[in-house]
mmCIF file as gemmi writes it, N, C-alpha and C atoms, coordinates in Angstrom:
data_model
loop_
_atom_site.group_PDB
_atom_site.id
_atom_site.type_symbol
_atom_site.label_atom_id
_atom_site.label_alt_id
_atom_site.label_comp_id
_atom_site.label_asym_id
_atom_site.label_entity_id
_atom_site.label_seq_id
_atom_site.pdbx_PDB_ins_code
_atom_site.Cartn_x
_atom_site.Cartn_y
_atom_site.Cartn_z
_atom_site.occupancy
_atom_site.B_iso_or_equiv
_atom_site.pdbx_formal_charge
_atom_site.auth_seq_id
_atom_site.auth_asym_id
_atom_site.pdbx_PDB_model_num
ATOM 1 N N . UNK Axp A 1 ? 16.718 21.122 14.027 1 0 ? 1 A 1
ATOM 2 C CA . UNK Axp A 1 ? 16.031 20.622 12.807 1 0 ? 1 A 1
ATOM 3 C C . UNK Axp A 1 ? 17.035 19.884 11.995 1 0 ? 1 A 1
ATOM 4 N N . UNK Axp A 2 ? 18.215 20.223 11.677 1 0 ? 2 A 1
ATOM 5 C CA . UNK Axp A 2 ? 19.274 19.572 11.007 1 0 ? 2 A 1
ATOM 6 C C . UNK Axp A 2 ? 19.496 18.382 11.479 1 0 ? 2 A 1
ATOM 7 N N . UNK Axp A 3 ? 19.782 18.479 12.954 1 0 ? 3 A 1
ATOM 8 C CA . UNK Axp A 3 ? 20.388 17.289 13.774 1 0 ? 3 A 1
ATOM 9 C C . UNK Axp A 3 ? 19.179 16.062 13.494 1 0 ? 3 A 1
ATOM 10 N N . UNK Axp A 4 ? 17.784 16.539 13.908 1 0 ? 4 A 1
ATOM 11 C CA . UNK Axp A 4 ? 16.869 15.746 13.498 1 0 ? 4 A 1
ATOM 12 C C . UNK Axp A 4 ? 16.656 15.098 12.164 1 0 ? 4 A 1
ATOM 13 N N . UNK Axp A 5 ? 16.938 16.068 11.114 1 0 ? 5 A 1
ATOM 14 C CA . UNK Axp A 5 ? 16.891 15.181 9.787 1 0 ? 5 A 1
ATOM 15 C C . UNK Axp A 5 ? 17.891 14.299 9.559 1 0 ? 5 A 1
ATOM 16 N N . UNK Axp A 6 ? 19.053 14.897 10.086 1 0 ? 6 A 1
ATOM 17 C CA . UNK Axp A 6 ? 20.237 13.538 9.612 1 0 ? 6 A 1
ATOM 18 C C . UNK Axp A 6 ? 19.982 12.29 10.431 1 0 ? 6 A 1
ATOM 19 N N . UNK Axp A 7 ? 19.379 12.624 11.835 1 0 ? 7 A 1
ATOM 20 C CA . UNK Axp A 7 ? 19.263 11.594 12.352 1 0 ? 7 A 1
ATOM 21 C C . UNK Axp A 7 ? 18.195 10.551 12.137 1 0 ? 7 A 1
ATOM 22 N N . UNK Axp A 8 ? 17.16 11.057 11.534 1 0 ? 8 A 1
ATOM 23 C CA . UNK Axp A 8 ? 16.529 10.337 10.731 1 0 ? 8 A 1
ATOM 24 C C . UNK Axp A 8 ? 16.613 9.714 9.384 1 0 ? 8 A 1
ATOM 25 N N . UNK Axp A 9 ? 17.729 10.33 8.866 1 0 ? 9 A 1
ATOM 26 C CA . UNK Axp A 9 ? 17.734 9.835 7.333 1 0 ? 9 A 1
ATOM 27 C C . UNK Axp A 9 ? 18.945 8.659 7.509 1 0 ? 9 A 1
ATOM 28 N N . UNK Axp A 10 ? 19.779 8.621 8.628 1 0 ? 10 A 1
ATOM 29 C CA . UNK Axp A 10 ? 20.366 7.404 8.518 1 0 ? 10 A 1
ATOM 30 C C . UNK Axp A 10 ? 19.865 6.081 9.134 1 0 ? 10 A 1
ATOM 31 N N . UNK Axp A 11 ? 19.879 4.813 8.4 1 0 ? 11 A 1
ATOM 32 C CA . UNK Axp A 11 ? 19.259 3.979 9.059 1 0 ? 11 A 1
ATOM 33 C C . UNK Axp A 11 ? 20.53 2.558 9.072 1 0 ? 11 A 1
ATOM 34 N N . UNK Axp A 12 ? 19.769 1.986 10.318 1 0 ? 12 A 1
ATOM 35 C CA . UNK Axp A 12 ? 20.812 1.017 10.752 1 0 ? 12 A 1
ATOM 36 C C . UNK Axp A 12 ? 20.732 -0.333 9.638 1 0 ? 12 A 1
ATOM 37 N N . UNK Axp A 13 ? 21.631 -1.046 9.288 1 0 ? 13 A 1
ATOM 38 C CA . UNK Axp A 13 ? 21.763 -2.235 8.833 1 0 ? 13 A 1
ATOM 39 C C . UNK Axp A 13 ? 20.409 -3.197 8.665 1 0 ? 13 A 1
ATOM 40 N N . UNK Axp A 14 ? 19.874 -3.33 10.266 1 0 ? 14 A 1
ATOM 41 C CA . UNK Axp A 14 ? 18.556 -4.019 10.355 1 0 ? 14 A 1
ATOM 42 C C . UNK Axp A 14 ? 17.184 -3.408 10.063 1 0 ? 14 A 1
ATOM 43 N N . UNK Axp A 15 ? 17.386 -1.881 9.931 1 0 ? 15 A 1
ATOM 44 C CA . UNK Axp A 15 ? 16.223 -1.226 9.364 1 0 ? 15 A 1
ATOM 45 C C . UNK Axp A 15 ? 16.04 -1.468 7.748 1 0 ? 15 A 1
ATOM 46 N N . UNK Axp A 16 ? 17.789 -1.142 7.059 1 0 ? 16 A 1
ATOM 47 C CA . UNK Axp A 16 ? 17.642 -1.188 5.951 1 0 ? 16 A 1
ATOM 48 C C . UNK Axp A 16 ? 16.967 -2.711 5.292 1 0 ? 16 A 1
ATOM 49 N N . UNK Axp A 17 ? 17.145 -3.684 6.126 1 0 ? 17 A 1
ATOM 50 C CA . UNK Axp A 17 ? 16.719 -5.101 5.447 1 0 ? 17 A 1
ATOM 51 C C . UNK Axp A 17 ? 15.142 -5.055 5.945 1 0 ? 17 A 1
ATOM 52 N N . UNK Axp A 18 ? 14.664 -4.642 6.93 1 0 ? 18 A 1
ATOM 53 C CA . UNK Axp A 18 ? 13.478 -4.321 6.967 1 0 ? 18 A 1
ATOM 54 C C . UNK Axp A 18 ? 12.73 -3.678 5.867 1 0 ? 18 A 1
ATOM 55 N N . UNK Axp A 19 ? 13.35 -2.518 5.805 1 0 ? 19 A 1
ATOM 56 C CA . UNK Axp A 19 ? 12.577 -1.818 4.283 1 0 ? 19 A 1
ATOM 57 C C . UNK Axp A 19 ? 12.636 -2.533 3.139 1 0 ? 19 A 1
ATOM 58 N N . UNK Axp A 20 ? 13.79 -3.432 2.73 1 0 ? 20 A 1
ATOM 59 C CA . UNK Axp A 20 ? 13.952 -4.346 1.647 1 0 ? 20 A 1
ATOM 60 C C . UNK Axp A 20 ? 12.746 -5.096 1.747 1 0 ? 20 A 1
ATOM 61 N N . UNK Axp A 21 ? 12.51 -5.826 2.818 1 0 ? 21 A 1
ATOM 62 C CA . UNK Axp A 21 ? 11.653 -6.765 2.67 1 0 ? 21 A 1
ATOM 63 C C . UNK Axp A 21 ? 10.126 -6.171 2.738 1 0 ? 21 A 1
ATOM 64 N N . UNK Axp A 22 ? 9.821 -5.111 3.017 1 0 ? 22 A 1
ATOM 65 C CA . UNK Axp A 22 ? 8.703 -4.286 2.973 1 0 ? 22 A 1
ATOM 66 C C . UNK Axp A 22 ? 8.428 -4.206 1.352 1 0 ? 22 A 1
ATOM 67 N N . UNK Axp A 23 ? 9.519 -3.608 0.961 1 0 ? 23 A 1
ATOM 68 C CA . UNK Axp A 23 ? 9.52 -3.315 -0.498 1 0 ? 23 A 1
ATOM 69 C C . UNK Axp A 23 ? 9.343 -4.438 -1.526 1 0 ? 23 A 1
ATOM 70 N N . UNK Axp A 24 ? 9.78 -5.559 -1.157 1 0 ? 24 A 1
ATOM 71 C CA . UNK Axp A 24 ? 9.503 -6.466 -1.764 1 0 ? 24 A 1
ATOM 72 C C . UNK Axp A 24 ? 8.058 -7.226 -1.859 1 0 ? 24 A 1
ATOM 73 N N . UNK Axp A 25 ? 7.605 -7.127 -0.624 1 0 ? 25 A 1
ATOM 74 C CA . UNK Axp A 25 ? 6.135 -7.744 -0.249 1 0 ? 25 A 1
ATOM 75 C C . UNK Axp A 25 ? 5.105 -6.493 -0.814 1 0 ? 25 A 1
ATOM 76 N N . UNK Axp A 26 ? 5.436 -5.637 -0.897 1 0 ? 26 A 1
ATOM 77 C CA . UNK Axp A 26 ? 4.65 -4.595 -1.651 1 0 ? 26 A 1
ATOM 78 C C . UNK Axp A 26 ? 4.286 -4.809 -2.842 1 0 ? 26 A 1
ATOM 79 N N . UNK Axp A 27 ? 5.641 -4.95 -3.589 1 0 ? 27 A 1
ATOM 80 C CA . UNK Axp A 27 ? 5.781 -5.209 -4.983 1 0 ? 27 A 1
ATOM 81 C C . UNK Axp A 27 ? 5.129 -6.313 -5.488 1 0 ? 27 A 1
ATOM 82 N N . UNK Axp A 28 ? 4.901 -7.529 -4.659 1 0 ? 28 A 1
ATOM 83 C CA . UNK Axp A 28 ? 4.616 -8.862 -4.898 1 0 ? 28 A 1
ATOM 84 C C . UNK Axp A 28 ? 3.088 -8.735 -4.545 1 0 ? 28 A 1
ATOM 85 N N . UNK Axp A 29 ? 2.588 -7.886 -3.753 1 0 ? 29 A 1
ATOM 86 C CA . UNK Axp A 29 ? 1.31 -7.863 -3.673 1 0 ? 29 A 1
ATOM 87 C C . UNK Axp A 29 ? 0.507 -7.052 -4.631 1 0 ? 29 A 1
ATOM 88 N N . UNK Axp A 30 ? 1.177 -6.118 -5.111 1 0 ? 30 A 1
ATOM 89 C CA . UNK Axp A 30 ? 0.752 -5.13 -5.975 1 0 ? 30 A 1
ATOM 90 C C . UNK Axp A 30 ? 0.431 -5.873 -7.442 1 0 ? 30 A 1
ATOM 91 N N . UNK Axp A 31 ? 1.421 -6.726 -7.764 1 0 ? 31 A 1
ATOM 92 C CA . UNK Axp A 31 ? 1.355 -7.399 -9.013 1 0 ? 31 A 1
ATOM 93 C C . UNK Axp A 31 ? 0.104 -8.394 -8.899 1 0 ? 31 A 1
ATOM 94 N N . UNK Axp A 32 ? -0.225 -9.2 -7.631 1 0 ? 32 A 1
ATOM 95 C CA . UNK Axp A 32 ? -0.792 -9.716 -7.348 1 0 ? 32 A 1
ATOM 96 C C . UNK Axp A 32 ? -2.277 -9.263 -7.486 1 0 ? 32 A 1
ATOM 97 N N . UNK Axp A 33 ? -2.564 -8.13 -6.879 1 0 ? 33 A 1
ATOM 98 C CA . UNK Axp A 33 ? -3.872 -7.294 -6.86 1 0 ? 33 A 1
ATOM 99 C C . UNK Axp A 33 ? -4.141 -6.965 -8.404 1 0 ? 33 A 1
ATOM 100 N N . UNK Axp A 34 ? -3.213 -6.262 -9.101 1 0 ? 34 A 1
ATOM 101 C CA . UNK Axp A 34 ? -3.397 -6.068 -10.361 1 0 ? 34 A 1
ATOM 102 C C . UNK Axp A 34 ? -4.05 -7.204 -10.965 1 0 ? 34 A 1
ATOM 103 N N . UNK Axp A 35 ? -3.329 -8.478 -10.891 1 0 ? 35 A 1
ATOM 104 C CA . UNK Axp A 35 ? -4.514 -9.882 -11.584 1 0 ? 35 A 1
ATOM 105 C C . UNK Axp A 35 ? -5.563 -9.803 -11.149 1 0 ? 35 A 1
ATOM 106 N N . UNK Axp A 36 ? -6.139 -9.351 -9.862 1 0 ? 36 A 1
ATOM 107 C CA . UNK Axp A 36 ? -7.559 -9.609 -9.701 1 0 ? 36 A 1
ATOM 108 C C . UNK Axp A 36 ? -8.439 -8.586 -10.155 1 0 ? 36 A 1
ATOM 109 N N . UNK Axp A 37 ? -8.179 -7.635 -10.752 1 0 ? 37 A 1
ATOM 110 C CA . UNK Axp A 37 ? -9.079 -6.638 -11.37 1 0 ? 37 A 1
ATOM 111 C C . UNK Axp A 37 ? -9.511 -6.843 -12.669 1 0 ? 37 A 1
ATOM 112 N N . UNK Axp A 38 ? -11.061 -6.933 -12.644 1 0 ? 38 A 1
ATOM 113 C CA . UNK Axp A 38 ? -11.668 -6.918 -13.642 1 0 ? 38 A 1
ATOM 114 C C . UNK Axp A 38 ? -12.061 -5.44 -14.245 1 0 ? 38 A 1
ATOM 115 N N . UNK Axp A 39 ? -11.6 -4.801 -15.107 1 0 ? 39 A 1
ATOM 116 C CA . UNK Axp A 39 ? -12.184 -3.485 -15.466 1 0 ? 39 A 1
ATOM 117 C C . UNK Axp A 39 ? -13.502 -3.361 -15.668 1 0 ? 39 A 1
ATOM 118 N N . UNK Axp A 40 ? -14.126 -2.066 -15.151 1 0 ? 40 A 1
ATOM 119 C CA . UNK Axp A 40 ? -15.592 -1.923 -15.272 1 0 ? 40 A 1
ATOM 120 C C . UNK Axp A 40 ? -16.402 -2.551 -14.207 1 0 ? 40 A 1
ATOM 121 N N . UNK Axp A 41 ? -15.785 -3.455 -13.659 1 0 ? 41 A 1
ATOM 122 C CA . UNK Axp A 41 ? -16.599 -4.061 -12.246 1 0 ? 41 A 1
ATOM 123 C C . UNK Axp A 41 ? -15.441 -3.98 -10.948 1 0 ? 41 A 1
ATOM 124 N N . UNK Axp A 42 ? -14.12 -4.328 -10.935 1 0 ? 42 A 1
ATOM 125 C CA . UNK Axp A 42 ? -13.661 -4.423 -9.687 1 0 ? 42 A 1
ATOM 126 C C . UNK Axp A 42 ? -13.672 -2.971 -9.155 1 0 ? 42 A 1
ATOM 127 N N . UNK Axp A 43 ? -13.741 -2.365 -7.819 1 0 ? 43 A 1
ATOM 128 C CA . UNK Axp A 43 ? -13.648 -1.059 -7.321 1 0 ? 43 A 1
ATOM 129 C C . UNK Axp A 43 ? -12.279 -0.893 -6.606 1 0 ? 43 A 1
ATOM 130 N N . UNK Axp A 44 ? -11.85 -0.008 -6.093 1 0 ? 44 A 1
ATOM 131 C CA . UNK Axp A 44 ? -10.903 0.456 -5.507 1 0 ? 44 A 1
ATOM 132 C C . UNK Axp A 44 ? -10.876 -0.303 -3.96 1 0 ? 44 A 1
ATOM 133 N N . UNK Axp A 45 ? -11.984 -0.176 -3.412 1 0 ? 45 A 1
ATOM 134 C CA . UNK Axp A 45 ? -12.028 -0.712 -2.109 1 0 ? 45 A 1
ATOM 135 C C . UNK Axp A 45 ? -11.839 -2.264 -2.521 1 0 ? 45 A 1
ATOM 136 N N . UNK Axp A 46 ? -12.452 -2.928 -3.581 1 0 ? 46 A 1
ATOM 137 C CA . UNK Axp A 46 ? -12.287 -4.426 -3.608 1 0 ? 46 A 1
ATOM 138 C C . UNK Axp A 46 ? -10.684 -4.605 -3.678 1 0 ? 46 A 1
ATOM 139 N N . UNK Axp A 47 ? -9.713 -3.759 -4.099 1 0 ? 47 A 1
ATOM 140 C CA . UNK Axp A 47 ? -8.353 -4.113 -4.358 1 0 ? 47 A 1
ATOM 141 C C . UNK Axp A 47 ? -7.842 -3.938 -2.887 1 0 ? 47 A 1
ATOM 142 N N . UNK Axp A 48 ? -8.268 -2.717 -2.082 1 0 ? 48 A 1
ATOM 143 C CA . UNK Axp A 48 ? -7.892 -2.318 -0.956 1 0 ? 48 A 1
ATOM 144 C C . UNK Axp A 48 ? -7.856 -3.45 -0.079 1 0 ? 48 A 1
ATOM 145 N N . UNK Axp A 49 ? -9.321 -4.136 0.314 1 0 ? 49 A 1
ATOM 146 C CA . UNK Axp A 49 ? -9.81 -5.33 0.772 1 0 ? 49 A 1
ATOM 147 C C . UNK Axp A 49 ? -8.894 -6.491 0.501 1 0 ? 49 A 1
ATOM 148 N N . UNK Axp A 50 ? -8.243 -6.837 -0.74 1 0 ? 50 A 1
ATOM 149 C CA . UNK Axp A 50 ? -7.457 -7.836 -0.901 1 0 ? 50 A 1
ATOM 150 C C . UNK Axp A 50 ? -6.177 -7.645 -0.615 1 0 ? 50 A 1
ATOM 151 N N . UNK Axp A 51 ? -5.639 -6.396 -0.516 1 0 ? 51 A 1
ATOM 152 C CA . UNK Axp A 51 ? -4.386 -6.022 0.26 1 0 ? 51 A 1
ATOM 153 C C . UNK Axp A 51 ? -4.396 -6.075 1.456 1 0 ? 51 A 1
ATOM 154 N N . UNK Axp A 52 ? -5.395 -5.44 2.573 1 0 ? 52 A 1
ATOM 155 C CA . UNK Axp A 52 ? -5.602 -5.734 3.674 1 0 ? 52 A 1
ATOM 156 C C . UNK Axp A 52 ? -5.789 -7.479 4.156 1 0 ? 52 A 1
ATOM 157 N N . UNK Axp A 53 ? -6.115 -8.111 3.341 1 0 ? 53 A 1
ATOM 158 C CA . UNK Axp A 53 ? -6.017 -9.336 3.829 1 0 ? 53 A 1
ATOM 159 C C . UNK Axp A 53 ? -4.754 -9.908 3.541 1 0 ? 53 A 1
ATOM 160 N N . UNK Axp A 54 ? -3.941 -9.433 2.584 1 0 ? 54 A 1
ATOM 161 C CA . UNK Axp A 54 ? -2.569 -9.964 2.333 1 0 ? 54 A 1
ATOM 162 C C . UNK Axp A 54 ? -1.714 -9.675 3.729 1 0 ? 54 A 1
ATOM 163 N N . UNK Axp A 55 ? -1.843 -8.507 3.848 1 0 ? 55 A 1
ATOM 164 C CA . UNK Axp A 55 ? -1.31 -7.571 5.299 1 0 ? 55 A 1
ATOM 165 C C . UNK Axp A 55 ? -1.647 -8.603 6.41 1 0 ? 55 A 1
ATOM 166 N N . UNK Axp A 56 ? -2.939 -9.075 6.858 1 0 ? 56 A 1
ATOM 167 C CA . UNK Axp A 56 ? -3.412 -9.627 7.88 1 0 ? 56 A 1
ATOM 168 C C . UNK Axp A 56 ? -2.523 -11.106 7.62 1 0 ? 56 A 1
ATOM 169 N N . UNK Axp A 57 ? -2.567 -11.885 6.691 1 0 ? 57 A 1
ATOM 170 C CA . UNK Axp A 57 ? -1.931 -12.929 6.674 1 0 ? 57 A 1
ATOM 171 C C . UNK Axp A 57 ? -0.242 -13.132 6.836 1 0 ? 57 A 1
ATOM 172 N N . UNK Axp A 58 ? 0.166 -12.261 6.594 1 0 ? 58 A 1
ATOM 173 C CA . UNK Axp A 58 ? 1.435 -11.898 6.622 1 0 ? 58 A 1
ATOM 174 C C . UNK Axp A 58 ? 1.987 -11.368 8.376 1 0 ? 58 A 1
ATOM 175 N N . UNK Axp A 59 ? 0.828 -10.718 8.955 1 0 ? 59 A 1
ATOM 176 C CA . UNK Axp A 59 ? 1.125 -10.215 9.925 1 0 ? 59 A 1
ATOM 177 C C . UNK Axp A 59 ? 1.713 -8.822 10.193 1 0 ? 59 A 1
ATOM 178 N N . UNK Axp A 60 ? 1.117 -8.074 9.053 1 0 ? 60 A 1
ATOM 179 C CA . UNK Axp A 60 ? 1.772 -6.682 8.851 1 0 ? 60 A 1
ATOM 180 C C . UNK Axp A 60 ? 0.638 -5.806 9.476 1 0 ? 60 A 1
ATOM 181 N N . UNK Axp A 61 ? 1.065 -4.79 10.427 1 0 ? 61 A 1
ATOM 182 C CA . UNK Axp A 61 ? 0.139 -3.925 10.54 1 0 ? 61 A 1
ATOM 183 C C . UNK Axp A 61 ? 0.279 -2.666 9.665 1 0 ? 61 A 1
ATOM 184 N N . UNK Axp A 62 ? -0.717 -1.585 10.054 1 0 ? 62 A 1
ATOM 185 C CA . UNK Axp A 62 ? -0.828 -0.452 9.344 1 0 ? 62 A 1
ATOM 186 C C . UNK Axp A 62 ? 0.501 0.663 9.664 1 0 ? 62 A 1
ATOM 187 N N . UNK Axp A 63 ? 0.823 1.202 8.772 1 0 ? 63 A 1
ATOM 188 C CA . UNK Axp A 63 ? 1.848 2.212 9.067 1 0 ? 63 A 1
ATOM 189 C C . UNK Axp A 63 ? 1.377 3.749 9.213 1 0 ? 63 A 1
ATOM 190 N N . UNK Axp A 64 ? -0.111 3.766 8.78 1 0 ? 64 A 1
ATOM 191 C CA . UNK Axp A 64 ? -0.51 4.893 9.037 1 0 ? 64 A 1
ATOM 192 C C . UNK Axp A 64 ? -2.09 4.515 9.376 1 0 ? 64 A 1
ATOM 193 N N . UNK Axp A 65 ? -2.76 5.637 9.239 1 0 ? 65 A 1
ATOM 194 C CA . UNK Axp A 65 ? -4.232 5.466 9.506 1 0 ? 65 A 1
ATOM 195 C C . UNK Axp A 65 ? -4.809 4.48 8.906 1 0 ? 65 A 1
ATOM 196 N N . UNK Axp A 66 ? -5.477 3.602 9.685 1 0 ? 66 A 1
ATOM 197 C CA . UNK Axp A 66 ? -5.724 2.247 9.038 1 0 ? 66 A 1
ATOM 198 C C . UNK Axp A 66 ? -6.928 2.259 7.972 1 0 ? 66 A 1
ATOM 199 N N . UNK Axp A 67 ? -7.952 3.219 8.003 1 0 ? 67 A 1
ATOM 200 C CA . UNK Axp A 67 ? -8.702 3.43 7.056 1 0 ? 67 A 1
ATOM 201 C C . UNK Axp A 67 ? -8.327 4.219 5.684 1 0 ? 67 A 1
ATOM 202 N N . UNK Axp A 68 ? -6.964 4.329 5.53 1 0 ? 68 A 1
ATOM 203 C CA . UNK Axp A 68 ? -6.375 5.143 4.403 1 0 ? 68 A 1
ATOM 204 C C . UNK Axp A 68 ? -5.13 4.005 4.178 1 0 ? 68 A 1
ATOM 205 N N . UNK Axp A 69 ? -5.292 3.093 4.73 1 0 ? 69 A 1
ATOM 206 C CA . UNK Axp A 69 ? -4.141 1.846 4.565 1 0 ? 69 A 1
ATOM 207 C C . UNK Axp A 69 ? -4.721 0.646 4.146 1 0 ? 69 A 1
ATOM 208 N N . UNK Axp A 70 ? -4.417 -0.076 3.109 1 0 ? 70 A 1
ATOM 209 C CA . UNK Axp A 70 ? -3.73 0.549 1.942 1 0 ? 70 A 1
ATOM 210 C C . UNK Axp A 70 ? -4.644 1.545 0.905 1 0 ? 70 A 1
ATOM 211 N N . UNK Axp A 71 ? -3.741 2.51 0.386 1 0 ? 71 A 1
ATOM 212 C CA . UNK Axp A 71 ? -4.067 3.758 -0.224 1 0 ? 71 A 1
ATOM 213 C C . UNK Axp A 71 ? -4.348 3.25 -1.85 1 0 ? 71 A 1
ATOM 214 N N . UNK Axp A 72 ? -5.715 2.929 -2.058 1 0 ? 72 A 1
ATOM 215 C CA . UNK Axp A 72 ? -5.828 2.388 -3.567 1 0 ? 72 A 1
ATOM 216 C C . UNK Axp A 72 ? -6.93 3.493 -4.134 1 0 ? 72 A 1
ATOM 217 N N . UNK Axp A 73 ? -6.344 4.177 -4.974 1 0 ? 73 A 1
ATOM 218 C CA . UNK Axp A 73 ? -7.289 5.465 -5.997 1 0 ? 73 A 1
ATOM 219 C C . UNK Axp A 73 ? -6.775 5.416 -7.238 1 0 ? 73 A 1
ATOM 220 N N . UNK Axp A 74 ? -7.714 4.874 -8.114 1 0 ? 74 A 1
ATOM 221 C CA . UNK Axp A 74 ? -7.314 4.554 -9.306 1 0 ? 74 A 1
ATOM 222 C C . UNK Axp A 74 ? -7.962 5.67 -10.231 1 0 ? 74 A 1
ATOM 223 N N . UNK Axp A 75 ? -7.631 5.972 -11.639 1 0 ? 75 A 1
ATOM 224 C CA . UNK Axp A 75 ? -8.124 7.049 -12.338 1 0 ? 75 A 1
ATOM 225 C C . UNK Axp A 75 ? -7.129 8.062 -12.306 1 0 ? 75 A 1
ATOM 226 N N . UNK Axp A 76 ? -7.52 9.17 -13.219 1 0 ? 76 A 1
ATOM 227 C CA . UNK Axp A 76 ? -6.663 10.333 -13.447 1 0 ? 76 A 1
ATOM 228 C C . UNK Axp A 76 ? -6.747 11.374 -12.283 1 0 ? 76 A 1
ATOM 229 N N . UNK Axp A 77 ? -7.964 11.313 -11.67 1 0 ? 77 A 1
ATOM 230 C CA . UNK Axp A 77 ? -8.054 12.333 -10.202 1 0 ? 77 A 1
ATOM 231 C C . UNK Axp A 77 ? -7.626 11.474 -9.204 1 0 ? 77 A 1
ATOM 232 N N . UNK Axp A 78 ? -6.894 10.416 -8.911 1 0 ? 78 A 1
ATOM 233 C CA . UNK Axp A 78 ? -6.751 9.692 -7.867 1 0 ? 78 A 1
ATOM 234 C C . UNK Axp A 78 ? -5.68 10.654 -6.834 1 0 ? 78 A 1
ATOM 235 N N . UNK Axp A 79 ? -5.836 10.241 -5.688 1 0 ? 79 A 1
ATOM 236 C CA . UNK Axp A 79 ? -5.05 11.193 -4.535 1 0 ? 79 A 1
ATOM 237 C C . UNK Axp A 79 ? -4.642 10.186 -3.353 1 0 ? 79 A 1
ATOM 238 N N . UNK Axp A 80 ? -4.584 10.887 -2.387 1 0 ? 80 A 1
ATOM 239 C CA . UNK Axp A 80 ? -4.518 10.101 -1.081 1 0 ? 80 A 1
ATOM 240 C C . UNK Axp A 80 ? -5.433 10.447 -0.433 1 0 ? 80 A 1
ATOM 241 N N . UNK Axp A 81 ? -6.207 9.155 -0.02 1 0 ? 81 A 1
ATOM 242 C CA . UNK Axp A 81 ? -7.737 9.227 0.97 1 0 ? 81 A 1
ATOM 243 C C . UNK Axp A 81 ? -7.852 7.744 0.866 1 0 ? 81 A 1
ATOM 244 N N . UNK Axp A 82 ? -8.903 7.707 1.567 1 0 ? 82 A 1
ATOM 245 C CA . UNK Axp A 82 ? -9.049 5.906 1.753 1 0 ? 82 A 1
ATOM 246 C C . UNK Axp A 82 ? -9.62 5.52 0.519 1 0 ? 82 A 1
ATOM 247 N N . UNK Axp A 83 ? -9.982 4.329 0.239 1 0 ? 83 A 1
ATOM 248 C CA . UNK Axp A 83 ? -10.208 3.743 -0.915 1 0 ? 83 A 1
ATOM 249 C C . UNK Axp A 83 ? -11.822 3.803 -0.994 1 0 ? 83 A 1
ATOM 250 N N . UNK Axp A 84 ? -12.457 4.262 -2.241 1 0 ? 84 A 1
ATOM 251 C CA . UNK Axp A 84 ? -13.905 3.951 -2.153 1 0 ? 84 A 1
ATOM 252 C C . UNK Axp A 84 ? -14.434 2.89 -3.3 1 0 ? 84 A 1
ATOM 253 N N . UNK Axp A 85 ? -15.767 3.068 -3.378 1 0 ? 85 A 1
ATOM 254 C CA . UNK Axp A 85 ? -16.42 2.195 -4.093 1 0 ? 85 A 1
ATOM 255 C C . UNK Axp A 85 ? -16.347 2.619 -5.954 1 0 ? 85 A 1
ATOM 256 N N . UNK Axp A 86 ? -15.333 3.349 -5.926 1 0 ? 86 A 1
ATOM 257 C CA . UNK Axp A 86 ? -15.059 3.675 -7.734 1 0 ? 86 A 1
ATOM 258 C C . UNK Axp A 86 ? -14.547 2.544 -8.324 1 0 ? 86 A 1
ATOM 259 N N . UNK Axp A 87 ? -15.163 2.359 -9.477 1 0 ? 87 A 1
ATOM 260 C CA . UNK Axp A 87 ? -14.975 1.395 -10.399 1 0 ? 87 A 1
ATOM 261 C C . UNK Axp A 87 ? -13.825 1.534 -11.099 1 0 ? 87 A 1
ATOM 262 N N . UNK Axp A 88 ? -12.888 0.523 -11.182 1 0 ? 88 A 1
ATOM 263 C CA . UNK Axp A 88 ? -11.519 0.692 -11.8 1 0 ? 88 A 1
ATOM 264 C C . UNK Axp A 88 ? -12.07 0.589 -13.408 1 0 ? 88 A 1
ATOM 265 N N . UNK Axp A 89 ? -11.625 1.485 -14.295 1 0 ? 89 A 1
ATOM 266 C CA . UNK Axp A 89 ? -11.764 1.408 -15.78 1 0 ? 89 A 1
ATOM 267 C C . UNK Axp A 89 ? -10.837 1.135 -16.677 1 0 ? 89 A 1
ATOM 268 N N . UNK Axp A 90 ? -10.768 0.574 -17.621 1 0 ? 90 A 1
ATOM 269 C CA . UNK Axp A 90 ? -9.8 0.641 -18.618 1 0 ? 90 A 1
ATOM 270 C C . UNK Axp A 90 ? -8.884 1.518 -18.838 1 0 ? 90 A 1
């Protein structure tokens, strides 16, 4: 178990570069997505659709279950699940 943990925790330089690019894209898209939100009108699913279009345009595929990626859940009771038609409030 420890050997597997150590093996998975060490990244090759190429893997680090991929992770840096993924983080940069995610941060950029997140800011762009925030700019599309109209409080009281936009839903979590609207934001997820926006982000999914960004992924498709960039040629990025899902890293986990497609129906839960991207995971957009707003509000104090947010969690990890698929995006819903919950309206994003101020």
